[in-house]
Residue, then its C-alpha position, 0 to 999 in steps of 0.5 A: m036315257a033309260s036303260g035299254a032305250i034306243a038312242p035317237k040316231q041308232p036307226l039312222v046308223a042302221a040305215t046308213a050301214t045297210s045303204i053302203n052295202a047297197c052301193s054294189s047292187p040295186p039300192v031299192a030298199p036301202a035307198l028308201s031308208s036313206f031318203r026317209s032318214l033325210q026327210e026326218h033328219p035333213a042335217w044329219a051328215p052321214t046320210h048325205r055321205v052315204l047317198a053321195a057315195c052310192y050315187a057316185h058308184k052308180g055313175q050318177l055323178d050329177k046327183a052325187s055332186e049335188t049331194i056333196r053340195q048339200l053336205r058342205a052346207i052342213t059340215p066342212v068334213i066331206v070324207p071322214s076317217a071311217a075308222h069305225w067301219r069294221k069291214p075294210e071292204h065296206r069302209e073302202l067302198f064308202l070312202s072311194g064313193l065319197r072321194l069320187a063324189a067330191g071330185e077327188e078320184k076319177s071314175t073308172 
């Protein structure tokens, strides 16, 4: 890859990071980024994880469950470590949403 070139997944990472912040607010533009990401890269597990977490936090457990079903067709890893997330509150928002979507936590 040439110096200064953008790796193919970098835009997807940005969309994922933006989307997880939207879980606690109306996810309009970030959700559109996630849906666009799924259209362009339907087998990219991080986008499925973010959508599942957001759906779960929004109380849309049917959509969250369906997204987890799709994720399981891609990878056996549903809840990753997420140690690379810099902000602990973002990491926990992401992971708690995934656990809720996967049925590992009860909704409050």
